[in-house]
N, C-alpha and C positions, 0 to 999 in steps of 0.2 A: 503494499499500500506506499508504504514512503516513497520507493522510487518511482510507482506511478502517479504520485502527487506533485513530485519533485520535478519529474519530466515535464507534466503541465505545465506545472506553474514556470519553469524555464522556457516552454514553449509562448506560452500567455507574456513573458515580458519580452520574449522575442519580437513577440507578433505587434505590442506598444512600441518600442524601439522602430521598429521598421515602418512603423505607420506615423510617427513624432517624425521619422527622416523623410519619409514622402512627401508630407506636410510642410516641411522646411526645406524641402526640394521643389514644391509646387509655390512656396513663397516667394524663394529666391528666384526663380524664373517669371513668375507672374511683376516682381517686381522689375525684372531688366526689363519685361516688354512694357511695362509702363515709362519705363527710360526709353523704349527706343520708338514708342506711339508717332507714326507720322504725324503732322499739322495739314494733311490733307482732308479733304472733305468728309471721305468715306470715313477715315478714322482705320484707315488698313497698316497694320501692324508691321513697319521694314525694316526686318534685322541683316543685316550686309553675311553676318557669319550665321552657323547656326548652332544649335545646342546639340551638342553631340552625348549618347549614351556612352556611360563609362567604359563599356565593356568593350564598346568601337575602337573606342582610343587603346586600352588594353590590349585587344587583340592586333593591331597596326603594329604595334611596340612590344608585341614576343612579352603579354604583362610586363612590361616597362623591365626588360630585361636588362642587367648590366653592358652587354655588349652595345645595346639602342642607346646610352649616355654617352651623349655629347659634352657635357663637361655640367659645372655649376655656377650662376651670375646668383651670387647673394644667396636670397633664400629659395631662387629657384634651380632647380634641378632639371635640364635639358636633356630631351626624346626625340632619336629620329622611329620617325613614324610612317609606315605606309598603308594608305587606305583601301580599300575593296577596286574602288575603282582605278588604282595607280598614282593615285593623288599624294605627291609627297610632303609630307609635312614635320612640323618641330613643333614638341608640345610640351610647354611650363609647367611641369606640374610644381606649386606652390603648399607648403605646411609651414606652419609656424603656431605658437603657443597664443599670441596674441592675432584671437581669430579675426578679429572686429579692424585691426589694423588691413590687414589682409586682404580680407574682405574687399575692403574700401578703396586699395590698391586695384586689387582683380577689378573692382565696377568701376573705376576710374580706366581703365586701361580698355574694356571692354568699351564704355563711353566714346571715348575719342578716337580709338581704331575705325567705333562703326561710321563718324562722322565725315574721317579722312579718306583725299583718296587718291596718291601719288604716286610716281611711279619712281621714286626714292624713300618712300616709306614700306616698312618689310608689310604684304598682303595679309591682313586678317582673314581666318577659315573660320573657326567655331572657339568654343570653351563648354566647358562640362562639372561638374560637380560631383563627388564621391564622399560621402559624409562631414564630414569636416575638412576636407581637402577641395583646392579651385585648380582647375583645368584651362589652360589655354593657349588653340593651334594657332599655327601661323606656318606662310608658306617654308620651305625647306630651299636655302642657299648652299652652295653646294662645297663656297670655298670657306664657311664659316665668318668668325669673325674676326676684323682686323687686329685685334690685338695678339689672336690665336697666332694668324699666320706671320704675324714680323717675329713673333718669339720663336716660329719655326723657325723661320729663316735665317738668325742667329744661331738657335740653336744645333740647327743642320746645312748650316752652312751654305743654306741653297739660292740658287740664282734669284739675285734682289731684283725689286718692280720698277721697271725702268719710270725714269723722271714724268711721262706724259702719264703713265696709269696712275701716279702718285696724285697726279694733278687732277686727272678724271674723278678720282675718288674725294678729293679735296670739294670739288667743283657738286659731286650730286651729295656730301650732306649738305654743302651750302645750300644748294635748292629745297633738301627737305627740309629744312629749318624756318629758309624764306617762307619758306608755304605754310607751316605751323604760323609761324609770327604771324604772318599775314589773317590769319584766322584766328587770333589772339590768343593763343595758347601758346608756350614757354614750355620746352619739354623736359627742362629742370636734370635732367641723365645722360646727359652727351660725353661719352667716350667713348674709348674704341673696341672695349668688350660688347655695346650696342649698336656697335655698326655690320654687317652683315654684309658678306661677297658674294656676290651670283658666279656662276660656271664664266663668264665675260668679265669677271672684277667690276662689273658694276657696282655702286655699292648701294645698300639700301639703311635707313633709322629703324632702327625696335625701340623696346623696351620705354613706350610710354607710360608707364603704371605709375609714376608720380609727378606727369607734367599737372600743370595748373592751367584751367581757362579764365582769361581774364572776362570779369566781368563787363556789358555788352558798353557802361558807358566811360569804360579806362582807356585810354590810348595806349596803345602798343610799344611807346616808348617810354610811358609812364614809370614808374617807380612807388610800390609804397613797402611797409613794412611789415612782416610776418612774424610768427616761432618758428624755429629753425626742424626743422625736420631731420631727425636723428638719421635715418635711414638713407638720406641724399649727404650730410655731413660726413659720412664714413669712408667714403669715396673723393675725398677731400682735394686730394692731385689734381682733379679735372675740375673740382666747384671751384666759384668763384669765392676770394675770398671775405669780399664784401656780403655775401650774401653770409657767411661761416658766421663771421666776427659779426654784424649787425642788423642779420636779415632781410637785406637791401636786395627784393624782387622786380624784376625787369627781363625784359627779351633780350636786357647784355649777360645776362647769365649764362645764357646757351652760348653767345657770344666770346665770352673769356672758354668756355668748356671746347669749342671748334679752335680756337686758341692751342691750348695744350695738346689736343689732335694735329693740328697741324706741324707741331712740333714731333710726335710720334712718325708723322709722315717722314717729314726731312732727316730724322736721324735712324730710322728703323729700331729704333728704341722707345720700350714705352715709356710715358713721364717718369713713372715711377721708381726707374732703374735708372736717371738722369744722375751726374754727381752734380753734390750742391755744400757749400764751406757751412757750416752752425747751420744745418736747416733754413739754408736759401729756398726761397720759390724758385721755378721754372722760369718767371719770368724774368727773377734779377738773374739768374743765372744766363739766361739767350741773351740779356741784354747788354750784361757784360761783354759778353763775345763779340755780340755786332760791334759793340763800342772799340773795342780793342782788335778789333779786324783779326778774331782769330775763330770767326765759323769753323773753321775745319776740324776744330777741335768736338762738332758736335753733329755736323753732317753727314751723312752715312756715304764713304769713300768711295764706294762701289757704284755708284750713279753715276761717277764718271765726272765730280765738277773740278778733279784737280789737272784733269791734263785737256778740259774744253769749256773757254771762256763761256759761251751761251749756257751751260748747264749752270755753271756755277751761279751768272747773273738772274736766273730762274730761282735757282733754292735759296740765293740768298734773299730776293724778294718774297719768297712765300717766309721766309724767316724774321724776316720786316713785320709781315703783315702778323704773324701768328703773333708779335711781340706788340704791337696794336688793338689786336686783341682780346688784350691780357692788359692793356692799361689800365691805371689808375686816374681818376673815380671814373665808375661806369662811363661818365655821357662823354667820356673821353674817346670811348671804342664806336669803331662805326657801328653801320646796324647789318644785318646780314644781306640785305640788297645790294652795299655797299663792298660787302664782302665779296658777292657774288661777280661785281663787274669788276673788281680787280682780277681776280682767279681768270675770268673771259677770256680778259687782256693779254694776261700771262702767257696763257693758251693759244691764244691765235698768233703769239710773238712767235713762241715756240713752233709748230707748226708751219709758220714761212718761214722759219729758219732750216726742217727738215727738206721743204719745198724748193728750197734752193739747192739742195744736191742732187746730179746728174743722174736720169734714172737708164740705164743701160740696155737693150735687147739682149736677150740668152746668146742669140747670135754671136754679137761682139765679143759678150765673154768666152763665148766658144774655141775663138779667135785669140784671142788675149792670152788664155793657158795653153792653144794648140791642142783646141780639143779635152779637155782637161785629164794631158797626160800625165801619167803616174808616176814622173820622175817630178813635175811640177807640183806636189802635193808637199806642205808646208809642217803637215800635223794636223793633228784633228781637234774640232772647235765643236761648241755646245750642240748644233744643228747637225755636223757633218766633217767631211774634209774639209782643209783648208788651202787653196794653190794660190802659187804664184801667177801674176798675170802682166802683162804688157802692151798697153793699148797702143804703142807706137809703132807695133809690127803689123798692125791692120794695112 
């Protein structure tokens, strides 16, 4: 009898717990649907992403197998998943003791992702709940984060990113931030771990869970004083010191963070690895090297700036732009539209330099190397054999 009673009681409690869980799930879904309700006259609910059943995401990641784990950023464990239709996704699995804070950030990311649509923002796919856990799904980008890519370059001595690719990545990030700011949104969490790279090395910005939407009556360039989020301050190497010390919030916070990411790009080193004296900020360190004409101490030599004056000019311009973005006070910094104009101008200059080179016909090269004769091979390069040629022999 005791066993029978115990089993029945356990079953009752389990059903009660399951009912409460389903009620909570329903409440959350209703809350999200209310937030996404369209203002159109027919009142149709328009949700860009979908609410995934938890089991679908579990199956897509082989039950969140360790082999599918792409890494961890803050409180998020990232998993690679593949849906039944072949769509590749990344699932952010978030859990914390502070359920309220995590739910607020989760809801914030869903809300902001749902109203934004830009080629340089990571595409939002959907979300799910599982007990006290929140899951967000977005598109998978095969080259991972900019931070991981740069670290892998250094650790494994991989071929470095060409200068033009670095510029394109910077422009992609600036495009995304300019778009956010025009829509009255401060990202508030720009760093190289929140920049994702697709198979073509195009950059997309992620990590919108800490973003802030400015009130409709507040200018995009206005500054306000708010309490400091401990989650943001943790990654302070990328965070505007004026926000950390005084709580000054404006779009110029993102401009500062962008300046630090530029430092990552020109050096191929994450900001946390920059050497400093007595805890100097990266802005002070960069400024001193520019003033002393000692940028060679921080620039990645593999870009070829030491032997190419044009590359050195562009790298110097990017370093100076990074310093301007990290200027004090906030009001001295350019806005993201101005940053974008500067970068696009430098890119155009660099493309003109490349276009100035002569383009040879394949037949010309065959003649110059005597039909790529074996005795003309000088050695092996990254893309194949390197041949000596003489264009005067034609």
